[in-house]
Backbone bond lengths (Angstrom), bond angles and torsions (degrees), N, CA, C in turn:
res aa  C-N    CA-C-N  psi(-1)  N-CA   C-N-CA  omega(-1)  CA-C   N-CA-C  phi
1 M - - - 1.447 - - 1.530 109.60 -
2 R 1.326 116.20 -48.34 1.458 120.26 -178.93 1.527 110.26 -63.80
3 L 1.335 116.45 -41.31 1.464 120.75 178.85 1.521 110.21 -62.10
4 K 1.323 116.34 -39.84 1.456 120.84 179.58 1.526 110.57 -63.09
5 L 1.320 117.06 -42.60 1.463 120.40 178.15 1.520 110.78 -64.34
6 V 1.325 116.32 -42.05 1.461 120.25 -179.70 1.523 110.07 -63.82
7 L 1.333 117.27 -44.81 1.460 120.64 -179.71 1.522 111.46 -64.42
8 T 1.328 116.79 -41.26 1.460 120.03 177.99 1.520 110.34 -63.40
9 G 1.326 116.06 -44.51 1.464 120.18 177.85 1.510 111.65 -61.95
10 L 1.318 116.41 -42.46 1.461 120.96 178.81 1.515 110.89 -62.04
11 M 1.329 116.26 -42.89 1.454 120.17 -179.29 1.525 110.60 -64.14
12 L 1.337 116.98 -45.91 1.459 119.77 178.09 1.523 110.89 -63.97
13 F 1.327 116.80 -40.23 1.466 120.75 178.46 1.520 110.06 -60.02
14 M 1.340 116.70 -43.19 1.459 120.46 -179.90 1.525 110.54 -64.87
15 I 1.334 116.62 -41.51 1.456 120.36 -179.23 1.517 110.14 -63.58
16 F 1.345 116.92 -48.73 1.457 119.89 -179.91 1.519 111.05 -69.13
17 G 1.316 117.58 -33.88 1.456 121.15 177.59 1.513 111.80 -64.01
18 L 1.314 117.42 -38.69 1.457 120.90 178.02 1.522 110.91 -67.42
19 Q 1.331 116.93 -34.58 1.451 119.83 178.90 1.512 111.32 -68.06
20 A 1.315 117.27 -29.28 1.457 121.26 -175.25 1.526 113.17 -81.64
21 Q 1.325 118.96 -10.27 1.453 121.62 -176.57 1.521 109.33 -102.49
22 P 1.345 117.45 111.40 1.446 120.97 -172.90 1.518 115.81 -66.79
23 D 1.339 119.34 -23.43 1.454 119.43 -177.31 1.528 112.51 -89.28
24 K 1.325 117.69 8.51 1.456 121.75 175.59 1.519 108.50 -115.87
25 L 1.320 115.68 158.86 1.447 118.72 176.18 1.523 108.67 -67.65
26 P 1.339 117.83 126.88 1.461 119.68 -179.35 1.523 110.68 -74.94
27 L 1.316 115.10 152.70 1.458 120.09 173.57 1.520 106.51 -90.30
28 D 1.325 115.48 92.58 1.449 119.51 -177.94 1.522 110.09 -83.49
29 G 1.308 115.40 -178.01 1.453 120.73 -178.91 1.516 113.12 -57.08
30 K 1.336 115.92 -35.64 1.464 120.03 -179.18 1.529 110.64 -63.51
31 V 1.315 116.50 -44.66 1.468 120.35 -179.37 1.522 110.47 -67.09
32 L 1.329 116.93 -42.15 1.463 119.90 179.19 1.524 111.21 -64.20
33 K 1.343 117.18 -38.22 1.460 120.22 176.46 1.526 110.27 -63.38
34 E 1.330 115.73 -39.82 1.467 119.80 179.24 1.530 110.64 -64.17
35 I 1.331 116.34 -42.31 1.470 119.98 178.15 1.520 109.98 -62.23
36 R 1.329 116.51 -42.93 1.469 119.73 179.45 1.524 111.19 -63.49
37 S 1.333 116.97 -41.93 1.467 119.17 179.93 1.530 110.86 -67.62
38 Q 1.342 116.55 -35.44 1.466 119.48 175.52 1.528 110.62 -64.73
39 R 1.334 116.09 -37.99 1.470 120.01 178.71 1.522 110.10 -64.35
40 V 1.338 117.37 -42.69 1.460 121.17 178.56 1.527 110.00 -59.96
41 A 1.327 116.96 -46.69 1.466 121.02 -179.77 1.527 110.61 -63.42
42 F 1.326 116.26 -42.88 1.461 121.67 -178.94 1.527 110.23 -61.83
43 I 1.325 116.24 -49.16 1.467 120.72 -178.42 1.526 110.31 -66.84
44 S 1.315 117.38 -41.27 1.468 120.80 179.02 1.521 111.28 -58.13
45 T 1.322 115.16 -44.19 1.462 119.99 179.80 1.521 110.71 -63.83
46 R 1.311 116.62 -45.26 1.466 121.11 -176.71 1.528 113.05 -68.62
47 L 1.346 117.47 -38.10 1.463 119.65 -175.01 1.515 113.51 -83.79
48 D 1.329 117.09 -23.40 1.459 121.12 -178.97 1.531 110.25 50.85
49 L 1.333 115.58 57.16 1.459 121.55 -178.19 1.523 110.92 -74.90
50 T 1.321 116.04 144.45 1.461 120.06 170.92 1.525 107.10 -72.29
51 P 1.326 118.66 161.92 1.471 119.79 178.32 1.542 112.54 -56.55
52 E 1.314 116.78 -39.04 1.468 120.75 179.26 1.529 110.64 -66.39
53 E 1.336 116.33 -43.36 1.460 120.32 178.46 1.528 110.56 -63.41
54 A 1.323 116.13 -44.32 1.465 120.48 -178.68 1.524 111.01 -61.85
55 Q 1.326 116.76 -41.17 1.458 121.12 -179.31 1.530 111.03 -62.18
56 A 1.321 117.71 -36.67 1.465 121.23 179.51 1.530 111.55 -86.20
57 F 1.337 116.96 -32.64 1.462 122.02 -174.50 1.520 112.95 -69.74
58 W 1.343 118.26 -50.20 1.463 120.96 -169.59 1.528 114.70 -62.99
59 P 1.321 120.13 -40.27 1.476 117.58 175.70 1.534 112.62 -61.41
60 V 1.324 117.10 -39.76 1.465 121.01 179.12 1.527 109.99 -66.98
61 Y 1.329 116.15 -45.40 1.467 120.42 -179.81 1.526 111.29 -63.77
62 N 1.319 117.27 -43.99 1.465 120.81 -179.33 1.526 111.65 -64.57
63 D 1.320 117.21 -39.49 1.465 121.16 177.33 1.526 110.41 -63.75
64 Y 1.334 116.01 -45.73 1.469 121.20 177.90 1.532 110.59 -60.79
65 S 1.320 116.79 -45.59 1.469 120.75 -179.25 1.525 111.11 -61.70
66 A 1.326 116.59 -41.88 1.470 120.40 179.79 1.529 110.89 -64.46
67 K 1.324 116.65 -42.53 1.473 120.11 178.94 1.527 110.88 -65.16
68 K 1.323 115.90 -41.27 1.463 120.51 -179.88 1.532 110.33 -66.29
69 E 1.313 116.87 -43.61 1.463 120.84 179.39 1.532 110.44 -63.02
70 Q 1.333 116.75 -42.10 1.459 120.33 179.30 1.530 110.72 -63.66
71 A 1.322 117.42 -40.42 1.468 120.88 178.47 1.527 110.69 -64.21
72 M 1.332 117.06 -40.15 1.463 120.25 179.16 1.527 110.96 -67.99
73 K 1.336 117.03 -40.77 1.465 120.13 177.42 1.523 110.42 -61.39
74 Q 1.323 116.07 -42.81 1.462 119.94 179.59 1.520 110.69 -63.37
75 R 1.322 115.92 -41.23 1.463 119.90 179.41 1.529 110.94 -63.08
76 L 1.331 116.50 -44.76 1.461 120.55 177.90 1.526 110.62 -63.48
77 H 1.311 116.04 -41.64 1.465 119.71 178.54 1.525 110.67 -61.24
78 D 1.328 116.56 -44.68 1.465 120.68 -179.71 1.519 111.41 -60.66
79 V 1.322 116.90 -40.64 1.462 120.55 -178.16 1.519 110.62 -71.43
80 F 1.348 117.00 -46.59 1.455 119.94 -173.11 1.526 113.68 -85.41
81 S 1.324 117.77 -16.34 1.467 118.97 -179.43 1.523 111.07 -67.70
82 E 1.299 116.29 -23.39 1.460 120.23 178.03 1.523 110.96 -97.82
83 G 1.317 116.58 15.78 1.453 120.21 179.91 1.520 112.33 73.58
84 G 1.307 116.73 19.10 1.457 120.43 -177.28 1.517 110.04 81.28
85 R 1.282 115.54 154.79 1.455 119.99 -179.49 1.515 108.84 -112.84
86 D 1.295 115.62 115.46 1.453 120.93 178.37 1.526 107.83 -80.19
87 P 1.337 117.76 113.88 1.464 120.11 -176.59 1.527 113.29 -61.18
88 M 1.316 117.37 -21.07 1.467 119.97 -179.43 1.532 111.94 -81.18
89 R 1.345 116.23 -14.47 1.464 119.24 -174.70 1.523 114.10 -114.55
90 V 1.311 118.23 2.70 1.465 119.25 179.77 1.521 109.71 -87.10
91 S 1.318 114.29 149.54 1.464 119.25 177.11 1.519 108.68 -76.09
92 E 1.292 116.41 169.53 1.467 121.40 178.87 1.531 109.96 -61.97
93 E 1.329 116.69 -39.94 1.461 120.79 179.53 1.527 110.79 -66.00
94 E 1.340 117.35 -42.77 1.465 120.93 177.86 1.529 110.94 -64.01
95 A 1.320 116.31 -39.72 1.468 120.41 178.23 1.523 110.13 -63.82
96 S 1.310 116.81 -42.06 1.460 121.06 178.90 1.526 110.44 -63.33
97 N 1.341 116.59 -43.01 1.471 120.47 178.01 1.520 111.24 -63.97
98 L 1.320 116.72 -39.74 1.458 121.17 178.84 1.531 110.88 -63.08
99 I 1.305 116.76 -42.21 1.474 120.92 177.21 1.523 109.82 -61.57
100 D 1.336 116.44 -44.89 1.468 120.24 178.82 1.525 111.05 -60.87
101 E 1.343 117.43 -41.94 1.461 121.62 177.76 1.529 111.01 -61.32
102 M 1.310 116.34 -43.67 1.468 120.79 -179.19 1.525 110.59 -63.30
103 I 1.319 116.70 -43.33 1.470 120.46 179.66 1.523 110.36 -66.51
104 N 1.331 117.19 -41.52 1.464 120.34 178.02 1.521 111.13 -62.42
105 E 1.325 117.21 -40.64 1.467 121.06 178.44 1.529 110.63 -64.47
106 Q 1.315 117.32 -42.56 1.467 120.59 177.66 1.524 110.87 -63.67
107 T 1.320 117.01 -37.64 1.461 121.49 178.14 1.522 110.36 -65.62
108 R 1.347 117.04 -43.30 1.470 120.53 177.70 1.526 110.96 -62.51
109 M 1.321 116.51 -42.68 1.467 120.08 179.52 1.531 110.90 -65.34
110 A 1.325 116.92 -39.07 1.467 120.29 178.49 1.530 110.51 -66.03
111 S 1.333 117.35 -38.65 1.469 120.82 177.45 1.522 110.81 -64.63
112 L 1.321 115.97 -41.79 1.458 120.88 177.55 1.521 110.15 -61.46
113 E 1.321 116.66 -44.14 1.463 122.05 179.37 1.535 111.01 -63.61
114 K 1.322 116.57 -42.56 1.468 121.35 -179.26 1.527 110.29 -64.10
115 E 1.314 116.40 -42.42 1.468 120.89 178.21 1.531 110.08 -63.57
116 F 1.323 116.79 -43.06 1.461 122.55 -179.99 1.528 110.69 -61.05
117 V 1.313 117.02 -49.14 1.465 120.39 -179.34 1.529 110.58 -64.20
118 G 1.331 116.56 -37.53 1.471 119.81 176.56 1.518 111.43 -59.32
119 Q 1.336 116.67 -41.65 1.461 120.55 178.06 1.527 110.69 -68.61
120 L 1.335 116.58 -40.50 1.470 120.16 -178.82 1.522 112.01 -64.70
121 R 1.317 117.29 -35.93 1.474 120.20 -178.70 1.518 112.07 -61.42
122 K 1.322 117.21 -23.10 1.465 121.36 177.30 1.528 111.11 -81.24
123 I 1.345 116.24 -14.10 1.462 120.91 -173.08 1.526 112.47 -109.80
124 I 1.335 116.40 -46.92 1.469 120.49 -176.28 1.524 109.47 -129.37
125 S 1.326 115.10 166.47 1.466 120.86 -178.39 1.523 111.21 -72.83
126 A 1.329 114.90 163.27 1.465 120.89 177.69 1.537 110.07 -61.61
127 K 1.327 117.25 -36.62 1.469 120.61 178.55 1.527 110.81 -61.90
128 K 1.321 117.12 -40.01 1.464 119.96 179.31 1.528 110.94 -70.51
129 I 1.317 117.04 -30.56 1.468 119.68 176.03 1.527 109.41 -65.71
130 I 1.330 116.04 -42.12 1.471 119.90 176.70 1.528 109.71 -63.45
131 K 1.328 116.74 -41.58 1.473 120.39 176.98 1.525 110.75 -61.22
132 L 1.328 116.70 -36.21 1.461 120.96 178.32 1.525 110.42 -61.86
133 Y 1.330 116.88 -47.17 1.467 120.12 178.48 1.529 111.07 -59.83
134 A 1.328 115.88 -42.77 1.466 119.68 179.17 1.532 110.26 -64.97
135 A 1.331 117.24 -41.76 1.461 120.95 -179.64 1.530 110.88 -64.73
136 E 1.333 117.20 -41.48 1.470 119.97 177.55 1.523 110.74 -62.10
137 H 1.309 115.89 -43.25 1.466 120.85 179.48 1.537 110.48 -61.95
138 D 1.318 116.12 -47.38 1.467 120.64 -179.23 1.524 111.13 -64.40
139 F 1.333 116.96 -38.68 1.457 119.98 179.12 1.529 110.71 -65.14
140 K 1.314 117.53 -42.93 1.466 120.76 177.73 1.525 110.33 -60.28
141 R 1.314 116.41 -41.84 1.463 120.36 178.64 1.531 110.32 -62.02
142 E 1.326 116.83 -43.13 1.464 120.12 179.37 1.525 111.77 -64.28
143 I 1.335 116.80 -41.49 1.470 120.41 178.90 1.521 110.19 -63.85
144 L 1.318 116.88 -44.55 1.462 119.92 178.69 1.528 111.00 -61.97
145 N 1.320 117.42 -42.09 1.469 120.56 177.34 1.520 111.13 -64.13
146 T 1.313 116.93 -40.54 1.464 120.63 178.03 1.516 110.41 -62.58
147 M 1.326 116.92 -44.39 1.464 120.40 179.75 1.530 110.66 -65.97
148 R 1.300 116.49 -39.07 1.465 120.99 -179.64 1.520 110.92 -66.30
149 N 1.332 116.84 -35.99 1.458 121.57 -175.50 1.529 113.59 -100.00
150 R 1.331 117.64 11.60 1.464 120.09 -179.74 1.523 109.56 -66.31
151 P 1.331 116.72 155.42 1.472 119.34 178.48 1.527 110.22 -61.74
152 K 1.289 114.98 141.38 1.464 120.76 -179.23 1.521 109.80 -73.54
153 V 1.318 115.45 138.24 1.454 123.09 177.35 1.520 107.34 -102.47
154 R 1.323 116.75 146.65 1.465 120.72 179.21 1.533 109.20 -49.35
155 G 1.300 116.60 129.08 1.452 121.36 -179.00 1.517 113.58 90.58
156 D 1.325 117.36 -9.13 1.461 120.89 179.21 1.512 108.67 -79.81
157 R 1.294 115.11 108.47 1.459 120.04 -176.95 1.521 112.18 -85.44
158 G 1.325 116.38 -14.19 1.457 119.48 178.87 1.496 112.44 73.55
159 P 1.326 117.01 177.95 1.455 121.00 -178.55 1.528 111.85 -67.03
160 G 1.290 116.34 132.75 1.458 121.74 173.02 1.510 115.55 72.78
161 R 1.332 118.55 14.32 1.463 119.90 -178.70 1.483 112.11 -115.67
């Protein structure tokens, strides 16, 4: 669960980070829509849903994804709106508040996940839910590999350069 949150956060951070750098191709709405449609195709292939399952599954999945994405955007906004928090310069009280915020965010994400799985159990089998988690993980890995191996754009120094 924690790894999934970290990977999702990392992916969103990378997407927003690419948008913020003017000498790289931005990830505009068109690209994000394409990624989402690729994710739908990828998950559909992996889960092998019946038409009835698909009809009930996708609205629930899309709602969950939208809520999760909004929570991640809010979290990123909260962190970066203050110019980032330097752990070496925060007071003990600020550090304590930051820890409380992080735990509250993890609790909210876990509640969202629990609600989502509860809804899915009414629609698809537990095995397909496990397949869904595996498919999401594999898709994230493929997207990260694609981004890592994308053609270099003038001015793109790449990681660590």
